[in-house]
A tleap script that builds the chain and sets N, CA, C and O, in Angstrom:
source leaprc.protein.ff14SB
mol = sequence {
  NMET HIE SER HIE TYR LYS ARG GLN THR TYR
  TYR PRO GLN ARG PRO TYR TYR CYS TYR PRO
  PRO TYR PRO GLN PRO HIE TYR ARG GLN TYR
  PRO ASP VAL ASP ASP THR VAL PHE ILE GLN
  SER VAL GLU SER PHE GLN GLY ILE ALA LYS
  ASP ALA ILE THR ILE LEU ASN ARG LEU SER
  ASN ARG LYS PHE ALA HIE GLN LEU MET THR
  LEU ALA GLN GLN GLY LYS GLN GLN GLU VAL
  ASP GLN LEU MET LYS SER ILE GLY VAL ASN
  ALA PRO ILE LYS THR SER PHE THR PRO SER
  GLY LEU LYS ILE GLU ILE ASP ALA LEU SER
  GLN GLY SER PRO CYS CYS ASN LEU SER MET
  TYR LEU LYS TRP GLY CASP
}
set mol.1.N position { 6.469 106.092 124.471 }
set mol.1.CA position { 7.728 106.119 123.843 }
set mol.1.C position { 8.604 105.009 124.366 }
set mol.1.O position { 8.594 104.630 125.538 }
set mol.2.N position { 9.330 104.536 123.446 }
set mol.2.CA position { 10.242 103.469 123.829 }
set mol.2.C position { 11.563 104.051 124.261 }
set mol.2.O position { 12.068 105.026 123.705 }
set mol.3.N position { 12.066 103.447 125.217 }
set mol.3.CA position { 13.381 103.944 125.640 }
set mol.3.C position { 14.450 103.399 124.689 }
set mol.3.O position { 14.468 102.223 124.325 }
set mol.4.N position { 15.271 104.254 124.337 }
set mol.4.CA position { 16.366 103.849 123.439 }
set mol.4.C position { 17.578 103.515 124.267 }
set mol.4.O position { 17.975 104.254 125.168 }
set mol.5.N position { 18.120 102.447 123.955 }
set mol.5.CA position { 19.369 102.111 124.650 }
set mol.5.C position { 20.421 101.800 123.595 }
set mol.5.O position { 20.137 101.301 122.506 }
set mol.6.N position { 21.624 102.115 123.970 }
set mol.6.CA position { 22.726 101.889 123.032 }
set mol.6.C position { 23.213 100.468 123.159 }
set mol.6.O position { 23.386 99.921 124.247 }
set mol.7.N position { 23.411 99.935 122.062 }
set mol.7.CA position { 23.973 98.594 122.029 }
set mol.7.C position { 25.486 98.687 122.113 }
set mol.7.O position { 26.100 99.463 121.381 }
set mol.8.N position { 26.076 97.927 122.970 }
set mol.8.CA position { 27.524 97.966 123.083 }
set mol.8.C position { 28.158 97.091 122.007 }
set mol.8.O position { 27.698 95.984 121.727 }
set mol.9.N position { 29.228 97.621 121.412 }
set mol.9.CA position { 29.959 96.859 120.413 }
set mol.9.C position { 31.046 96.061 121.120 }
set mol.9.O position { 31.758 96.576 121.981 }
set mol.10.N position { 31.156 94.807 120.741 }
set mol.10.CA position { 32.138 93.932 121.384 }
set mol.10.C position { 33.390 93.857 120.523 }
set mol.10.O position { 33.324 93.514 119.342 }
set mol.11.N position { 34.521 94.177 121.117 }
set mol.11.CA position { 35.819 94.053 120.458 }
set mol.11.C position { 36.607 92.963 121.170 }
set mol.11.O position { 36.866 93.075 122.368 }
set mol.12.N position { 36.996 91.905 120.448 }
set mol.12.CA position { 37.764 90.851 121.135 }
set mol.12.C position { 39.126 91.379 121.565 }
set mol.12.O position { 39.764 92.158 120.857 }
set mol.13.N position { 39.543 90.951 122.706 }
set mol.13.CA position { 40.851 91.370 123.196 }
set mol.13.C position { 41.939 90.534 122.533 }
set mol.13.O position { 41.757 89.364 122.195 }
set mol.14.N position { 43.058 91.187 122.369 }
set mol.14.CA position { 44.192 90.465 121.804 }
set mol.14.C position { 44.715 89.496 122.853 }
set mol.14.O position { 44.695 89.780 124.050 }
set mol.15.N position { 45.185 88.346 122.378 }
set mol.15.CA position { 45.713 87.391 123.363 }
set mol.15.C position { 47.009 87.919 123.985 }
set mol.15.O position { 47.760 88.654 123.344 }
set mol.16.N position { 47.246 87.558 125.165 }
set mol.16.CA position { 48.458 87.955 125.875 }
set mol.16.C position { 49.510 86.868 125.658 }
set mol.16.O position { 49.286 85.701 125.979 }
set mol.17.N position { 50.661 87.268 125.108 }
set mol.17.CA position { 51.740 86.313 124.857 }
set mol.17.C position { 52.718 86.352 126.012 }
set mol.17.O position { 53.045 87.415 126.541 }
set mol.18.N position { 53.171 85.189 126.384 }
set mol.18.CA position { 54.105 85.083 127.495 }
set mol.18.C position { 55.556 85.178 127.028 }
set mol.18.O position { 56.466 85.208 127.857 }
set mol.19.N position { 55.782 85.223 125.742 }
set mol.19.CA position { 57.143 85.305 125.238 }
set mol.19.C position { 57.277 86.587 124.429 }
set mol.19.O position { 56.294 87.085 123.881 }
set mol.20.N position { 58.483 87.119 124.354 }
set mol.20.CA position { 58.651 88.364 123.595 }
set mol.20.C position { 58.448 88.118 122.102 }
set mol.20.O position { 58.783 87.044 121.602 }
set mol.21.N position { 57.915 89.078 121.402 }
set mol.21.CA position { 57.652 88.886 119.971 }
set mol.21.C position { 58.916 88.820 119.117 }
set mol.21.O position { 58.863 88.285 118.009 }
set mol.22.N position { 60.044 89.340 119.587 }
set mol.22.CA position { 61.290 89.310 118.835 }
set mol.22.C position { 62.316 88.511 119.625 }
set mol.22.O position { 62.322 88.538 120.856 }
set mol.23.N position { 63.178 87.803 118.916 }
set mol.23.CA position { 64.185 87.035 119.651 }
set mol.23.C position { 65.070 87.975 120.473 }
set mol.23.O position { 65.507 89.021 119.993 }
set mol.24.N position { 65.310 87.595 121.663 }
set mol.24.CA position { 66.181 88.378 122.531 }
set mol.24.C position { 67.623 87.936 122.299 }
set mol.24.O position { 67.879 86.746 122.112 }
set mol.25.N position { 68.567 88.878 122.308 }
set mol.25.CA position { 69.961 88.482 122.125 }
set mol.25.C position { 70.405 87.586 123.280 }
set mol.25.O position { 70.055 87.792 124.442 }
set mol.26.N position { 71.188 86.589 122.900 }
set mol.26.CA position { 71.693 85.651 123.893 }
set mol.26.C position { 73.086 86.124 124.280 }
set mol.26.O position { 74.012 86.080 123.470 }
set mol.27.N position { 73.226 86.562 125.481 }
set mol.27.CA position { 74.516 87.078 125.922 }
set mol.27.C position { 75.358 85.946 126.485 }
set mol.27.O position { 74.917 85.161 127.325 }
set mol.28.N position { 76.586 85.894 125.987 }
set mol.28.CA position { 77.492 84.851 126.434 }
set mol.28.C position { 78.821 85.505 126.781 }
set mol.28.O position { 79.257 86.435 126.102 }
set mol.29.N position { 79.432 85.043 127.785 }
set mol.29.CA position { 80.739 85.574 128.176 }
set mol.29.C position { 81.819 84.871 127.364 }
set mol.29.O position { 81.887 83.642 127.342 }
set mol.30.N position { 82.648 85.638 126.709 }
set mol.30.CA position { 83.771 85.090 125.954 }
set mol.30.C position { 85.060 85.485 126.662 }
set mol.30.O position { 85.136 86.540 127.292 }
set mol.31.N position { 86.068 84.632 126.554 }
set mol.31.CA position { 87.349 85.011 127.168 }
set mol.31.C position { 87.969 86.173 126.394 }
set mol.31.O position { 87.623 86.420 125.239 }
set mol.32.N position { 88.876 86.870 127.038 }
set mol.32.CA position { 89.578 87.953 126.357 }
set mol.32.C position { 90.336 87.394 125.157 }
set mol.32.O position { 90.861 86.281 125.208 }
set mol.33.N position { 90.387 88.154 124.103 }
set mol.33.CA position { 91.078 87.740 122.881 }
set mol.33.C position { 92.582 87.892 123.074 }
set mol.33.O position { 93.057 88.916 123.567 }
set mol.34.N position { 93.325 86.860 122.678 }
set mol.34.CA position { 94.785 86.925 122.679 }
set mol.34.C position { 95.225 86.823 121.228 }
set mol.34.O position { 95.135 85.758 120.617 }
set mol.35.N position { 95.701 87.930 120.680 }
set mol.35.CA position { 96.053 87.974 119.255 }
set mol.35.C position { 97.513 87.623 118.975 }
set mol.35.O position { 97.969 87.762 117.840 }
set mol.36.N position { 98.241 87.179 119.972 }
set mol.36.CA position { 99.675 86.924 119.821 }
set mol.36.C position { 99.982 85.934 118.705 }
set mol.36.O position { 100.796 86.220 117.827 }
set mol.37.N position { 99.339 84.779 118.732 }
set mol.37.CA position { 99.601 83.741 117.723 }
set mol.37.C position { 99.181 84.234 116.342 }
set mol.37.O position { 99.875 83.993 115.354 }
set mol.38.N position { 98.044 84.925 116.274 }
set mol.38.CA position { 97.567 85.427 114.986 }
set mol.38.C position { 98.560 86.428 114.391 }
set mol.38.O position { 98.880 86.355 113.205 }
set mol.39.N position { 99.044 87.353 115.207 }
set mol.39.CA position { 100.006 88.355 114.719 }
set mol.39.C position { 101.290 87.674 114.264 }
set mol.39.O position { 101.872 88.070 113.254 }
set mol.40.N position { 101.743 86.654 114.994 }
set mol.40.CA position { 102.937 85.916 114.579 }
set mol.40.C position { 102.698 85.222 113.235 }
set mol.40.O position { 103.595 85.188 112.392 }
set mol.41.N position { 101.497 84.668 113.026 }
set mol.41.CA position { 101.167 84.027 111.744 }
set mol.41.C position { 101.173 85.048 110.617 }
set mol.41.O position { 101.690 84.781 109.533 }
set mol.42.N position { 100.602 86.210 110.871 }
set mol.42.CA position { 100.577 87.270 109.854 }
set mol.42.C position { 102.002 87.674 109.477 }
set mol.42.O position { 102.323 87.824 108.298 }
set mol.43.N position { 102.837 87.845 110.476 }
set mol.43.CA position { 104.227 88.237 110.198 }
set mol.43.C position { 104.968 87.155 109.418 }
set mol.43.O position { 105.744 87.459 108.512 }
set mol.44.N position { 104.728 85.890 109.770 }
set mol.44.CA position { 105.351 84.794 109.024 }
set mol.44.C position { 104.836 84.756 107.593 }
set mol.44.O position { 105.601 84.512 106.660 }
set mol.45.N position { 103.535 84.998 107.419 }
set mol.45.CA position { 102.957 84.993 106.078 }
set mol.45.C position { 103.535 86.128 105.234 }
set mol.45.O position { 103.753 85.959 104.035 }
set mol.46.N position { 103.781 87.267 105.844 }
set mol.46.CA position { 104.399 88.369 105.096 }
set mol.46.C position { 105.749 87.935 104.518 }
set mol.46.O position { 106.116 88.334 103.413 }
set mol.47.N position { 106.481 87.119 105.276 }
set mol.47.CA position { 107.763 86.613 104.783 }
set mol.47.C position { 107.591 85.707 103.578 }
set mol.47.O position { 108.333 85.830 102.603 }
set mol.48.N position { 106.605 84.778 103.627 }
set mol.48.CA position { 106.430 83.886 102.468 }
set mol.48.C position { 105.779 84.624 101.299 }
set mol.48.O position { 105.936 84.215 100.148 }
set mol.49.N position { 105.059 85.694 101.578 }
set mol.49.CA position { 104.515 86.502 100.473 }
set mol.49.C position { 105.666 87.184 99.715 }
set mol.49.O position { 105.642 87.277 98.488 }
set mol.50.N position { 106.660 87.651 100.454 }
set mol.50.CA position { 107.845 88.234 99.800 }
set mol.50.C position { 108.584 87.166 98.994 }
set mol.50.O position { 109.051 87.422 97.884 }
set mol.51.N position { 108.684 85.951 99.578 }
set mol.51.CA position { 109.307 84.847 98.846 }
set mol.51.C position { 108.529 84.557 97.555 }
set mol.51.O position { 109.130 84.279 96.517 }
set mol.52.N position { 107.200 84.621 97.622 }
set mol.52.CA position { 106.374 84.365 96.434 }
set mol.52.C position { 106.659 85.384 95.337 }
set mol.52.O position { 106.722 85.028 94.160 }
set mol.53.N position { 106.830 86.628 95.708 }
set mol.53.CA position { 107.159 87.668 94.712 }
set mol.53.C position { 108.521 87.374 94.080 }
set mol.53.O position { 108.695 87.521 92.870 }
set mol.54.N position { 109.478 86.962 94.903 }
set mol.54.CA position { 110.805 86.609 94.378 }
set mol.54.C position { 110.693 85.450 93.387 }
set mol.54.O position { 111.309 85.473 92.322 }
set mol.55.N position { 109.902 84.439 93.746 }
set mol.55.CA position { 109.699 83.283 92.858 }
set mol.55.C position { 109.049 83.725 91.551 }
set mol.55.O position { 109.499 83.342 90.471 }
set mol.56.N position { 107.998 84.523 91.645 }
set mol.56.CA position { 107.302 84.977 90.431 }
set mol.56.C position { 108.206 85.815 89.543 }
set mol.56.O position { 108.164 85.701 88.318 }
set mol.57.N position { 109.017 86.651 90.159 }
set mol.57.CA position { 109.954 87.448 89.361 }
set mol.57.C position { 110.923 86.549 88.600 }
set mol.57.O position { 111.246 86.815 87.442 }
set mol.58.N position { 111.383 85.488 89.252 }
set mol.58.CA position { 112.317 84.566 88.590 }
set mol.58.C position { 111.601 83.770 87.496 }
set mol.58.O position { 112.151 83.553 86.416 }
set mol.59.N position { 110.364 83.337 87.785 }
set mol.59.CA position { 109.614 82.571 86.785 }
set mol.59.C position { 109.257 83.410 85.560 }
set mol.59.O position { 108.994 82.862 84.490 }
set mol.60.N position { 109.247 84.712 85.707 }
set mol.60.CA position { 108.921 85.568 84.556 }
set mol.60.C position { 110.111 85.718 83.602 }
set mol.60.O position { 109.966 86.275 82.514 }
set mol.61.N position { 111.271 85.229 84.001 }
set mol.61.CA position { 112.434 85.215 83.121 }
set mol.61.C position { 112.235 84.091 82.106 }
set mol.61.O position { 112.112 82.928 82.492 }
set mol.62.N position { 112.202 84.419 80.825 }
set mol.62.CA position { 111.885 83.431 79.786 }
set mol.62.C position { 112.850 82.241 79.773 }
set mol.62.O position { 112.428 81.096 79.610 }
set mol.63.N position { 114.134 82.514 79.945 }
set mol.63.CA position { 115.111 81.430 79.920 }
set mol.63.C position { 114.863 80.464 81.081 }
set mol.63.O position { 114.869 79.246 80.901 }
set mol.64.N position { 114.647 81.021 82.262 }
set mol.64.CA position { 114.384 80.195 83.442 }
set mol.64.C position { 113.086 79.412 83.263 }
set mol.64.O position { 113.036 78.213 83.540 }
set mol.65.N position { 112.037 80.091 82.799 }
set mol.65.CA position { 110.728 79.452 82.594 }
set mol.65.C position { 110.843 78.304 81.585 }
set mol.65.O position { 110.283 77.227 81.793 }
set mol.66.N position { 111.569 78.545 80.498 }
set mol.66.CA position { 111.735 77.517 79.466 }
set mol.66.C position { 112.461 76.293 80.037 }
set mol.66.O position { 112.081 75.154 79.767 }
set mol.67.N position { 113.492 76.541 80.817 }
set mol.67.CA position { 114.254 75.448 81.429 }
set mol.67.C position { 113.359 74.658 82.394 }
set mol.67.O position { 113.376 73.427 82.394 }
set mol.68.N position { 112.592 75.362 83.201 }
set mol.68.CA position { 111.689 74.719 84.164 }
set mol.68.C position { 110.637 73.872 83.446 }
set mol.68.O position { 110.394 72.726 83.824 }
set mol.69.N position { 110.028 74.430 82.428 }
set mol.69.CA position { 108.984 73.710 81.694 }
set mol.69.C position { 109.554 72.486 80.970 }
set mol.69.O position { 108.899 71.446 80.906 }
set mol.70.N position { 110.750 72.603 80.433 }
set mol.70.CA position { 111.386 71.480 79.751 }
set mol.70.C position { 111.634 70.331 80.726 }
set mol.70.O position { 111.346 69.175 80.420 }
set mol.71.N position { 112.170 70.658 81.899 }
set mol.71.CA position { 112.425 69.628 82.910 }
set mol.71.C position { 111.112 68.982 83.375 }
set mol.71.O position { 111.043 67.766 83.550 }
set mol.72.N position { 110.094 69.789 83.568 }
set mol.72.CA position { 108.794 69.260 83.998 }
set mol.72.C position { 108.200 68.355 82.931 }
set mol.72.O position { 107.665 67.291 83.241 }
set mol.73.N position { 108.293 68.777 81.673 }
set mol.73.CA position { 107.754 67.972 80.574 }
set mol.73.C position { 108.448 66.611 80.507 }
set mol.73.O position { 107.837 65.615 80.122 }
set mol.74.N position { 109.701 66.576 80.877 }
set mol.74.CA position { 110.461 65.318 80.886 }
set mol.74.C position { 110.231 64.523 82.178 }
set mol.74.O position { 110.770 63.428 82.337 }
set mol.75.N position { 109.436 65.073 83.095 }
set mol.75.CA position { 109.115 64.381 84.344 }
set mol.75.C position { 110.257 64.358 85.349 }
set mol.75.O position { 110.308 63.476 86.207 }
set mol.76.N position { 111.146 65.288 85.257 }
set mol.76.CA position { 112.323 65.317 86.128 }
set mol.76.C position { 112.049 66.156 87.385 }
set mol.76.O position { 112.484 67.303 87.486 }
set mol.77.N position { 111.331 65.571 88.325 }
set mol.77.CA position { 110.925 66.271 89.548 }
set mol.77.C position { 112.123 66.774 90.355 }
set mol.77.O position { 112.128 67.906 90.837 }
set mol.78.N position { 113.129 65.926 90.494 }
set mol.78.CA position { 114.298 66.296 91.294 }
set mol.78.C position { 115.009 67.522 90.707 }
set mol.78.O position { 115.432 68.412 91.444 }
set mol.79.N position { 115.134 67.560 89.388 }
set mol.79.CA position { 115.780 68.704 88.741 }
set mol.79.C position { 114.921 69.961 88.846 }
set mol.79.O position { 115.439 71.066 89.006 }
set mol.80.N position { 113.603 69.782 88.755 }
set mol.80.CA position { 112.688 70.923 88.938 }
set mol.80.C position { 112.858 71.481 90.350 }
set mol.80.O position { 112.952 72.694 90.538 }
set mol.81.N position { 112.896 70.581 91.348 }
set mol.81.CA position { 113.066 71.009 92.741 }
set mol.81.C position { 114.380 71.758 92.928 }
set mol.81.O position { 114.430 72.772 93.625 }
set mol.82.N position { 115.432 71.259 92.308 }
set mol.82.CA position { 116.747 71.904 92.403 }
set mol.82.C position { 116.716 73.290 91.762 }
set mol.82.O position { 117.256 74.250 92.311 }
set mol.83.N position { 116.083 73.380 90.606 }
set mol.83.CA position { 115.984 74.663 89.917 }
set mol.83.C position { 115.197 75.668 90.761 }
set mol.83.O position { 115.577 76.835 90.860 }
set mol.84.N position { 114.107 75.212 91.365 }
set mol.84.CA position { 113.299 76.097 92.216 }
set mol.84.C position { 114.089 76.521 93.455 }
set mol.84.O position { 113.980 77.663 93.902 }
set mol.85.N position { 114.879 75.609 94.003 }
set mol.85.CA position { 115.700 75.920 95.182 }
set mol.85.C position { 116.750 76.971 94.838 }
set mol.85.O position { 117.144 77.770 95.688 }
set mol.86.N position { 117.200 76.961 93.580 }
set mol.86.CA position { 118.228 77.915 93.149 }
set mol.86.C position { 117.732 79.365 93.175 }
set mol.86.O position { 118.529 80.301 93.103 }
set mol.87.N position { 116.425 79.540 93.277 }
set mol.87.CA position { 115.866 80.903 93.339 }
set mol.87.C position { 116.359 81.597 94.610 }
set mol.87.O position { 116.549 82.813 94.629 }
set mol.88.N position { 116.562 80.814 95.666 }
set mol.88.CA position { 117.172 81.366 96.875 }
set mol.88.C position { 116.225 82.032 97.851 }
set mol.88.O position { 116.586 83.031 98.475 }
set mol.89.N position { 115.032 81.507 97.996 }
set mol.89.CA position { 114.124 82.071 99.001 }
set mol.89.C position { 114.341 81.378 100.340 }
set mol.89.O position { 114.925 80.296 100.406 }
set mol.90.N position { 113.863 82.015 101.406 }
set mol.90.CA position { 114.072 81.498 102.759 }
set mol.90.C position { 113.242 80.262 103.082 }
set mol.90.O position { 113.742 79.309 103.679 }
set mol.91.N position { 111.978 80.280 102.686 }
set mol.91.CA position { 111.059 79.193 103.037 }
set mol.91.C position { 111.240 78.008 102.096 }
set mol.91.O position { 111.594 78.186 100.931 }
set mol.92.N position { 110.995 76.788 102.603 }
set mol.92.CA position { 111.025 75.625 101.706 }
set mol.92.C position { 109.876 75.692 100.693 }
set mol.92.O position { 108.768 76.127 101.007 }
set mol.93.N position { 110.176 75.249 99.474 }
set mol.93.CA position { 109.189 75.286 98.384 }
set mol.93.C position { 108.859 73.852 97.985 }
set mol.93.O position { 109.752 73.025 97.802 }
set mol.94.N position { 107.550 73.566 97.852 }
set mol.94.CA position { 107.119 72.276 97.298 }
set mol.94.C position { 106.546 72.566 95.918 }
set mol.94.O position { 105.673 73.419 95.763 }
set mol.95.N position { 107.039 71.856 94.934 }
set mol.95.CA position { 106.606 72.076 93.566 }
set mol.95.C position { 106.048 70.783 92.990 }
set mol.95.O position { 106.627 69.709 93.157 }
set mol.96.N position { 104.928 70.903 92.317 }
set mol.96.CA position { 104.382 69.773 91.558 }
set mol.96.C position { 103.884 70.326 90.233 }
set mol.96.O position { 103.625 71.522 90.102 }
set mol.97.N position { 103.753 69.442 89.256 }
set mol.97.CA position { 103.360 69.911 87.926 }
set mol.97.C position { 102.527 68.861 87.219 }
set mol.97.O position { 102.581 67.669 87.521 }
set mol.98.N position { 101.760 69.354 86.269 }
set mol.98.CA position { 100.955 68.519 85.384 }
set mol.98.C position { 101.209 69.039 83.972 }
set mol.98.O position { 101.893 70.048 83.800 }
set mol.99.N position { 100.670 68.364 82.963 }
set mol.99.CA position { 100.833 68.909 81.607 }
set mol.99.C position { 100.222 70.308 81.443 }
set mol.99.O position { 100.582 71.034 80.515 }
set mol.100.N position { 99.303 70.689 82.337 }
set mol.100.CA position { 98.657 71.990 82.170 }
set mol.100.C position { 99.165 73.088 83.097 }
set mol.100.O position { 98.810 74.250 82.905 }
set mol.101.N position { 99.986 72.761 84.099 }
set mol.101.CA position { 100.437 73.842 84.958 }
set mol.101.C position { 101.381 73.435 86.067 }
set mol.101.O position { 101.733 72.267 86.232 }
set mol.102.N position { 101.775 74.443 86.819 }
set mol.102.CA position { 102.739 74.313 87.894 }
set mol.102.C position { 102.087 74.742 89.207 }
set mol.102.O position { 101.469 75.805 89.281 }
set mol.103.N position { 102.225 73.917 90.233 }
set mol.103.CA position { 101.726 74.272 91.554 }
set mol.103.C position { 102.912 74.462 92.483 }
set mol.103.O position { 103.812 73.625 92.549 }
set mol.104.N position { 102.898 75.578 93.197 }
set mol.104.CA position { 103.972 75.900 94.128 }
set mol.104.C position { 103.342 76.133 95.498 }
set mol.104.O position { 102.394 76.907 95.632 }
set mol.105.N position { 103.874 75.460 96.506 }
set mol.105.CA position { 103.405 75.661 97.873 }
set mol.105.C position { 104.567 76.123 98.734 }
set mol.105.O position { 105.670 75.579 98.673 }
set mol.106.N position { 104.294 77.133 99.531 }
set mol.106.CA position { 105.294 77.659 100.448 }
set mol.106.C position { 104.680 77.614 101.842 }
set mol.106.O position { 103.614 78.183 102.080 }
set mol.107.N position { 105.353 76.941 102.747 }
set mol.107.CA position { 104.882 76.840 104.134 }
set mol.107.C position { 105.790 77.662 105.029 }
set mol.107.O position { 106.976 77.843 104.753 }
set mol.108.N position { 105.199 78.156 106.114 }
set mol.108.CA position { 105.999 78.907 107.079 }
set mol.108.C position { 105.742 78.375 108.473 }
set mol.108.O position { 104.697 77.791 108.759 }
set mol.109.N position { 106.719 78.593 109.325 }
set mol.109.CA position { 106.614 78.214 110.729 }
set mol.109.C position { 106.567 79.485 111.573 }
set mol.109.O position { 107.151 80.512 111.228 }
set mol.110.N position { 105.863 79.377 112.674 }
set mol.110.CA position { 105.860 80.445 113.667 }
set mol.110.C position { 106.056 79.779 115.015 }
set mol.110.O position { 105.294 78.886 115.386 }
set mol.111.N position { 107.053 80.199 115.736 }
set mol.111.CA position { 107.378 79.595 117.032 }
set mol.111.C position { 107.596 78.088 116.898 }
set mol.111.O position { 107.260 77.326 117.804 }
set mol.112.N position { 108.159 77.660 115.765 }
set mol.112.CA position { 108.499 76.262 115.570 }
set mol.112.C position { 107.380 75.361 115.094 }
set mol.112.O position { 107.596 74.162 114.918 }
set mol.113.N position { 106.181 75.904 114.880 }
set mol.113.CA position { 105.086 75.053 114.386 }
set mol.113.C position { 104.463 75.672 113.143 }
set mol.113.O position { 104.502 76.890 112.971 }
set mol.114.N position { 103.883 74.834 112.267 }
set mol.114.CA position { 103.279 75.353 111.033 }
set mol.114.C position { 102.179 76.375 111.343 }
set mol.114.O position { 101.343 76.161 112.222 }
set mol.115.N position { 102.199 77.476 110.611 }
set mol.115.CA position { 101.195 78.518 110.877 }
set mol.115.C position { 100.454 78.968 109.636 }
set mol.115.O position { 99.310 79.416 109.715 }
set mol.116.N position { 101.095 78.850 108.503 }
set mol.116.CA position { 100.463 79.411 107.317 }
set mol.116.C position { 101.041 78.781 106.052 }
set mol.116.O position { 102.125 78.197 106.049 }
set mol.117.N position { 100.270 78.928 104.988 }
set mol.117.CA position { 100.619 78.296 103.722 }
set mol.117.C position { 100.186 79.216 102.591 }
set mol.117.O position { 99.115 79.821 102.636 }
set mol.118.N position { 101.028 79.309 101.588 }
set mol.118.CA position { 100.682 80.060 100.385 }
set mol.118.C position { 100.800 79.104 99.207 }
set mol.118.O position { 101.854 78.505 98.991 }
set mol.119.N position { 99.726 78.963 98.452 }
set mol.119.CA position { 99.717 78.089 97.274 }
set mol.119.C position { 99.492 78.923 96.028 }
set mol.119.O position { 98.672 79.841 96.012 }
set mol.120.N position { 100.232 78.588 94.988 }
set mol.120.CA position { 100.057 79.247 93.689 }
set mol.120.C position { 99.908 78.178 92.635 }
set mol.120.O position { 100.602 77.162 92.663 }
set mol.121.N position { 99.019 78.404 91.721 }
set mol.121.CA position { 98.897 77.529 90.560 }
set mol.121.C position { 99.063 78.402 89.335 }
set mol.121.O position { 98.329 79.372 89.147 }
set mol.122.N position { 100.027 78.055 88.506 }
set mol.122.CA position { 100.317 78.822 87.294 }
set mol.122.C position { 100.092 77.934 86.085 }
set mol.122.O position { 100.746 76.903 85.927 }
set mol.123.N position { 99.176 78.334 85.245 }
set mol.123.CA position { 98.823 77.559 84.059 }
set mol.123.C position { 99.889 77.753 82.983 }
set mol.123.O position { 100.374 78.861 82.758 }
set mol.124.N position { 100.240 76.650 82.327 }
set mol.124.CA position { 101.187 76.770 81.208 }
set mol.124.C position { 100.743 75.995 79.990 }
set mol.124.O position { 101.477 75.919 79.004 }
set mol.125.N position { 99.586 75.431 80.034 }
set mol.125.CA position { 99.057 74.706 78.874 }
set mol.125.C position { 97.599 74.351 79.090 }
set mol.125.O position { 97.025 74.631 80.142 }
set mol.126.N position { 97.009 73.731 78.078 }
set mol.126.CA position { 95.581 73.356 78.177 }
set mol.126.C position { 95.393 71.952 78.690 }
set mol.126.O position { 94.260 71.492 78.829 }
savepdb mol mol.pdb
quit
């Protein structure tokens, strides 16, 4: 009789990796957050947002809108600026216009330096 011996099955071993299979988070020290300037900017922006509502309310008056559009159509920038100033908001207003619309920019200061800007573009033609 022949002796029976079992044949061993060979299973290749998985390679050993020296690096982790998933990226490890990179921890970095950040300085403490100081939100003072940001909060001041937000508060200043709230003021120009209120000014924007006042401006929009005035522009929705047909007589005022007609007068503004007439002056703009005639290219009278100085008169347009004067009319916009007559609205009586706190922040300075910059106004520019084209045949198709009106652009209004309102800037605000916080602690004496520029912090925020609100721009509106209102279409009035094609």
